[in-house]
C-alpha positions as CSV (number, residue, x, y, z in Angstrom):
1,X,145.8,-183.5,-86.6
2,X,142.0,-183.8,-86.3
3,X,142.3,-184.3,-82.6
4,X,144.4,-181.1,-82.3
5,X,141.8,-179.1,-84.2
6,X,139.0,-180.4,-82.0
7,X,141.0,-179.6,-79.0
8,X,141.5,-176.0,-80.0
9,X,137.8,-175.6,-81.0
10,X,136.4,-177.1,-77.8
11,X,137.0,-174.0,-75.6
12,X,135.5,-171.7,-78.3
13,X,132.4,-173.7,-78.5
14,X,132.0,-173.8,-74.7
15,X,132.3,-170.1,-74.5
16,X,129.7,-169.6,-77.2
17,X,127.4,-171.9,-75.4
18,X,127.8,-170.0,-72.2
19,X,127.1,-166.7,-73.9
20,X,124.0,-168.1,-75.5
21,X,122.7,-169.2,-72.2
22,X,123.3,-165.8,-70.6
23,X,121.4,-164.0,-73.4
24,X,118.4,-166.3,-73.3
25,X,115.7,-164.9,-70.9
26,X,114.6,-167.1,-68.2
27,X,111.1,-168.3,-68.8
28,X,108.8,-168.2,-65.7
29,X,105.3,-169.3,-65.1
30,X,104.7,-166.3,-62.8
31,X,103.0,-163.2,-64.4
32,X,105.3,-160.3,-65.2
33,X,105.1,-157.4,-62.8
34,X,103.2,-154.4,-63.9
35,X,105.2,-151.4,-65.0
36,X,106.1,-148.8,-62.3
37,X,103.8,-145.7,-62.4
38,X,105.0,-142.6,-64.1
39,X,106.3,-140.1,-61.4
40,X,103.8,-137.2,-60.8
41,X,105.1,-133.8,-61.8
42,X,104.9,-131.4,-58.8
43,X,103.6,-127.9,-59.3
44,X,106.4,-125.4,-58.8
45,X,106.4,-123.4,-55.6
46,X,105.9,-120.1,-57.4
47,X,102.3,-121.0,-58.1
48,X,100.8,-120.9,-54.5
49,X,103.1,-118.0,-53.6
50,X,101.8,-115.9,-56.5
51,X,98.2,-116.8,-55.7
52,X,98.7,-115.7,-52.1
53,X,100.3,-112.4,-53.1
54,X,97.5,-111.7,-55.6
55,X,94.9,-112.4,-52.9
56,X,96.6,-110.1,-50.3
57,X,97.0,-107.4,-53.0
58,X,93.2,-107.4,-53.6
59,X,92.5,-107.3,-49.9
60,X,94.9,-104.4,-49.4
61,X,93.2,-102.4,-52.2
62,X,89.8,-103.1,-50.7
63,X,90.9,-102.0,-47.2
64,X,92.5,-98.9,-48.6
65,X,89.4,-98.0,-50.5
66,X,87.4,-98.4,-47.3
67,X,89.8,-96.1,-45.5
68,X,91.2,-98.9,-43.3
69,X,94.9,-98.0,-43.9
70,X,96.2,-100.2,-41.0
71,X,94.6,-103.3,-42.5
72,X,95.9,-102.4,-46.0
73,X,99.4,-102.0,-44.5
74,X,99.2,-105.5,-42.9
75,X,98.3,-107.1,-46.2
76,X,101.2,-105.3,-47.9
77,X,103.5,-106.6,-45.2
78,X,102.4,-110.2,-46.0
79,X,103.2,-109.6,-49.7
80,X,106.6,-108.2,-48.7
81,X,107.4,-111.5,-46.9
82,X,106.4,-113.4,-50.0
83,X,108.5,-111.1,-52.3
84,X,111.3,-109.7,-50.2
85,X,113.1,-108.6,-53.4
86,X,110.4,-106.2,-54.5
87,X,111.8,-102.7,-54.0
88,X,108.6,-101.0,-55.4
89,X,106.5,-102.8,-52.8
90,X,108.8,-101.6,-50.0
91,X,108.5,-98.0,-51.2
92,X,104.7,-98.4,-51.3
93,X,104.7,-99.6,-47.7
94,X,106.8,-96.7,-46.6
95,X,104.5,-94.2,-48.3
96,X,101.5,-95.9,-46.6
97,X,103.2,-95.7,-43.2
98,X,103.9,-92.0,-43.8
99,X,100.2,-91.4,-44.7
100,X,99.1,-93.3,-41.5
101,X,101.5,-91.1,-39.4
102,X,100.0,-87.9,-40.9
103,X,96.5,-89.2,-40.3
104,X,97.3,-90.1,-36.7
105,X,98.8,-86.7,-36.0
106,X,95.8,-84.9,-37.4
107,X,93.4,-87.0,-35.4
108,X,95.4,-86.5,-32.2
109,X,95.6,-82.8,-32.7
110,X,91.9,-82.5,-33.3
111,X,91.2,-84.6,-30.2
112,X,93.5,-82.4,-28.1
113,X,91.7,-79.3,-29.3
114,X,88.3,-80.8,-28.5
115,X,89.5,-81.8,-25.0
116,X,90.8,-78.3,-24.4
117,X,87.4,-77.0,-25.4
118,X,85.7,-79.4,-23.0
119,X,84.1,-81.4,-25.8
120,X,84.8,-84.9,-24.6
121,X,82.4,-86.5,-27.1
122,X,84.3,-85.1,-30.1
123,X,87.6,-85.8,-28.4
124,X,86.6,-89.5,-28.0
125,X,85.6,-89.7,-31.7
126,X,89.0,-88.3,-32.8
127,X,91.0,-90.6,-30.5
128,X,89.1,-93.6,-31.8
129,X,89.9,-92.6,-35.4
130,X,93.5,-92.3,-34.4
131,X,93.4,-95.8,-33.0
132,X,91.8,-97.1,-36.2
133,X,94.9,-95.9,-38.0
134,X,97.4,-97.0,-35.3
135,X,95.7,-99.5,-32.9
136,X,98.6,-99.4,-30.4
137,X,98.8,-95.6,-30.1
138,X,99.6,-95.0,-26.4
139,X,98.3,-91.4,-26.2
140,X,94.9,-92.2,-27.7
141,X,94.5,-95.2,-25.4
142,X,95.4,-93.3,-22.3
143,X,93.2,-90.3,-23.2
144,X,90.2,-92.5,-23.8
145,X,90.6,-94.1,-20.4
146,X,90.8,-90.7,-18.8
147,X,87.7,-89.5,-20.7
148,X,85.8,-92.6,-19.6
149,X,86.7,-92.0,-16.0
150,X,85.6,-88.3,-16.3
151,X,82.3,-89.3,-17.8
152,X,81.6,-91.8,-15.1
153,X,82.5,-89.4,-12.4
154,X,80.4,-86.7,-14.0
155,X,77.4,-89.0,-14.4
156,X,77.6,-90.0,-10.7
157,X,78.0,-86.4,-9.6
158,X,75.1,-85.3,-11.8
159,X,72.8,-88.0,-10.4
160,X,73.7,-87.1,-6.8
161,X,73.2,-83.4,-7.5
162,X,69.8,-83.9,-9.1
163,X,68.7,-86.0,-6.1
164,X,69.8,-83.3,-3.7
165,X,68.3,-80.4,-5.7
166,X,65.0,-82.2,-6.2
167,X,64.8,-82.8,-2.4
168,X,65.6,-79.2,-1.7
169,X,63.1,-77.9,-4.3
170,X,60.5,-80.2,-2.7
171,X,61.3,-78.8,0.7
172,X,60.9,-75.3,-0.7
173,X,57.6,-76.0,-2.3
174,X,56.4,-77.5,1.0
175,X,57.5,-74.4,2.8
176,X,55.6,-72.2,0.5
177,X,52.4,-74.1,0.8
178,X,52.6,-74.6,4.5
179,X,50.1,-72.5,6.6
180,X,51.6,-69.5,8.4
181,X,52.4,-69.9,12.1
182,X,49.9,-68.6,14.7
183,X,52.3,-65.8,15.7
184,X,52.6,-64.6,12.2
185,X,48.8,-64.4,11.8
186,X,48.5,-62.5,15.1
187,X,51.2,-59.9,14.2
188,X,49.9,-59.6,10.6
189,X,53.3,-60.5,9.0
190,X,52.1,-63.5,7.0
191,X,53.2,-63.1,3.3
192,X,55.3,-60.1,4.0
193,X,58.1,-59.2,1.6
194,X,60.9,-60.3,3.9
195,X,59.5,-63.8,4.0
196,X,59.2,-63.8,0.2
197,X,62.8,-62.5,-0.1
198,X,64.0,-65.4,2.1
199,X,62.3,-68.0,-0.1
200,X,63.9,-66.4,-3.2
201,X,67.4,-66.6,-1.6
202,X,66.8,-70.2,-0.6
203,X,65.7,-70.9,-4.2
204,X,68.9,-69.3,-5.5
205,X,71.0,-71.3,-3.1
206,X,69.7,-74.5,-4.5
207,X,70.5,-73.5,-8.1
208,X,74.0,-72.5,-7.1
209,X,74.4,-75.9,-5.3
210,X,73.5,-77.6,-8.6
211,X,76.4,-75.7,-10.3
212,X,78.9,-76.6,-7.5
213,X,77.8,-80.3,-7.8
214,X,78.9,-80.4,-11.4
215,X,75.7,-80.2,-13.4
216,X,76.9,-77.1,-15.2
217,X,74.5,-77.0,-18.2
218,X,71.4,-77.7,-16.0
219,X,72.6,-75.1,-13.4
220,X,73.1,-72.5,-16.0
221,X,69.6,-73.0,-17.3
222,X,68.2,-72.6,-13.8
223,X,70.3,-69.6,-13.0
224,X,69.3,-67.8,-16.2
225,X,65.7,-68.5,-15.4
226,X,66.2,-67.0,-11.9
227,X,67.9,-63.9,-13.3
228,X,65.1,-63.4,-15.8
229,X,62.6,-63.6,-12.9
230,X,64.7,-61.2,-10.7
231,X,66.4,-58.8,-13.1
232,X,66.7,-56.0,-10.4
233,X,68.2,-58.2,-7.7
234,X,71.7,-56.8,-7.9
235,X,73.1,-58.8,-5.0
236,X,71.6,-62.0,-6.3
237,X,73.0,-61.4,-9.7
238,X,76.4,-60.7,-8.3
239,X,76.3,-64.0,-6.5
240,X,75.3,-65.8,-9.7
241,X,78.1,-64.1,-11.8
242,X,80.7,-64.9,-9.2
243,X,79.7,-68.6,-9.0
244,X,79.8,-69.0,-12.8
245,X,83.2,-67.1,-13.0
246,X,84.6,-69.5,-10.4
247,X,83.5,-72.5,-12.5
248,X,85.2,-70.8,-15.5
249,X,88.4,-70.4,-13.5
250,X,88.2,-74.1,-12.6
251,X,87.9,-75.1,-16.2
252,X,90.7,-72.8,-17.2
253,X,93.0,-74.6,-14.6
254,X,92.1,-77.9,-16.2
255,X,93.2,-76.6,-19.7
256,X,89.6,-76.4,-21.0
257,X,90.2,-72.9,-22.3
258,X,87.3,-72.5,-24.7
259,X,84.8,-73.8,-22.1
260,X,86.3,-71.3,-19.7
261,X,85.8,-68.4,-22.2
262,X,82.1,-69.4,-22.6
263,X,81.6,-69.5,-18.8
264,X,83.3,-66.1,-18.3
265,X,81.1,-64.6,-20.9
266,X,78.0,-66.1,-19.3
267,X,79.1,-64.8,-15.9
268,X,79.3,-61.2,-17.2
269,X,75.8,-61.6,-18.8
270,X,74.2,-63.0,-15.7
271,X,75.8,-60.4,-13.5
272,X,74.4,-57.7,-15.7
273,X,77.5,-55.4,-15.2
274,X,80.9,-55.4,-16.8
275,X,83.7,-57.0,-14.8
276,X,87.2,-56.0,-15.7
277,X,88.9,-59.1,-14.3
278,X,86.7,-61.5,-16.2
279,X,87.0,-59.5,-19.5
280,X,90.8,-59.6,-19.0
281,X,90.8,-63.4,-18.5
282,X,88.8,-63.8,-21.7
283,X,91.3,-61.7,-23.7
284,X,94.3,-63.6,-22.2
285,X,92.8,-67.0,-22.9
286,X,91.9,-66.1,-26.5
287,X,95.5,-64.8,-27.1
288,X,97.0,-68.0,-25.7
289,X,94.7,-70.2,-27.9
290,X,95.7,-68.1,-30.9
291,X,99.4,-68.3,-30.1
292,X,99.2,-72.1,-29.7
293,X,97.4,-72.5,-33.0
294,X,99.9,-70.2,-34.8
295,X,102.8,-72.3,-33.5
296,X,101.1,-75.5,-34.7
297,X,100.5,-73.9,-38.1
298,X,104.2,-73.0,-38.4
299,X,105.3,-76.5,-37.7
300,X,102.9,-77.8,-40.4
301,X,104.0,-75.4,-43.1
302,X,106.7,-77.7,-44.6
303,X,104.7,-80.9,-44.5
304,X,100.9,-80.1,-44.6
305,X,99.8,-76.8,-46.1
306,X,96.1,-77.6,-45.7
307,X,96.6,-78.4,-42.0
308,X,98.7,-75.2,-41.6
309,X,96.0,-73.1,-43.1
310,X,93.4,-74.6,-40.7
311,X,95.6,-73.8,-37.7
312,X,96.3,-70.2,-38.8
313,X,92.5,-69.7,-39.4
314,X,91.9,-71.0,-35.9
315,X,94.5,-68.7,-34.5
316,X,92.8,-65.7,-36.1
317,X,89.4,-66.8,-34.9
318,X,90.6,-66.9,-31.3
319,X,92.7,-63.7,-31.6
320,X,91.8,-61.5,-34.6
321,X,94.7,-59.2,-33.7
322,X,97.3,-61.8,-34.3
323,X,99.2,-60.2,-37.2
324,X,101.7,-63.0,-37.6
325,X,99.0,-65.5,-38.1
326,X,97.4,-63.3,-40.7
327,X,100.7,-63.0,-42.6
328,X,101.4,-66.8,-42.4
329,X,97.8,-67.5,-43.6
330,X,98.3,-65.4,-46.7
331,X,101.7,-67.2,-47.4
332,X,100.2,-70.6,-46.9
333,X,97.3,-69.9,-49.2
334,X,99.6,-68.5,-51.9
335,X,101.9,-71.6,-51.7
336,X,98.9,-73.9,-51.9
337,X,97.6,-72.1,-54.9
338,X,101.0,-72.2,-56.6
339,X,101.2,-76.0,-56.0
340,X,97.7,-76.5,-57.4
341,X,98.9,-74.9,-60.7
342,X,101.9,-77.0,-61.1
343,X,101.5,-79.8,-63.7
344,X,101.1,-83.3,-62.3
345,X,104.1,-85.5,-62.9
């Protein structure tokens, strides 16, 4: 019986021994490995994105405060890429785009008006302001190139005209100081009035040549001085008036209407007599300028009251008899005053 008990207990004891060996840790002479480092917690992606959006928002405000609306719009576009879900930001960008479009249209209109008046300097400034708001504006870019070409051609023509006129004046001075010919001394005709008249005609020709060469401002000064010196020379004054009127007609054909009006007026003054054709051209040009300004004001009535008022005032300045412009000006001013009294929302 004892043997049977031992036989049954032997497997149990073996199993217990095996379990004990499995639970006993293996002892090693090697040093235990160091514990693995704690994983580093990464900063969430929202942090850098918010920092970038905040930075671009500050730059947009600074650009807008400086009047650089195009740069402000670009910074807002970056913020929109970072936060495409921001509806308020999209509305702000659309409002800024509308403001830029209004500004570009105002600058372009001012530039066109200056170009029509022959004021290329002011036209260039207005076109550059339009490009500052919209750097890829095709009309402003093309117009600036045209103005540069005109300025270069005018400068070259002016230099050539001055050289020619200076040479001619030098010839005239030499002719005046030259001693009379022997035949003239013998016949007693030296210094006679016909010779003096011929020199005056030659002098006038040189001043008219300056006008035809393109130096309009310099030629007008010289022609006025000639008329002041020869107030009773009717034929000479008629020549002067006709030449200036021809230059006015040339400017009118180029669309430089206000410059044409000024030249027609100077032609009448230099001629010293009224000229019905020139007076009629002045009236027609003024009426056309007033009509154009009136139509521009009508277009602006719904979107830009201040701009409409400026155009109606320009229409009346050009053509004081424009009754429609006067009526529209009163309506625009009344609407502006009404809007100014409305409480701000």
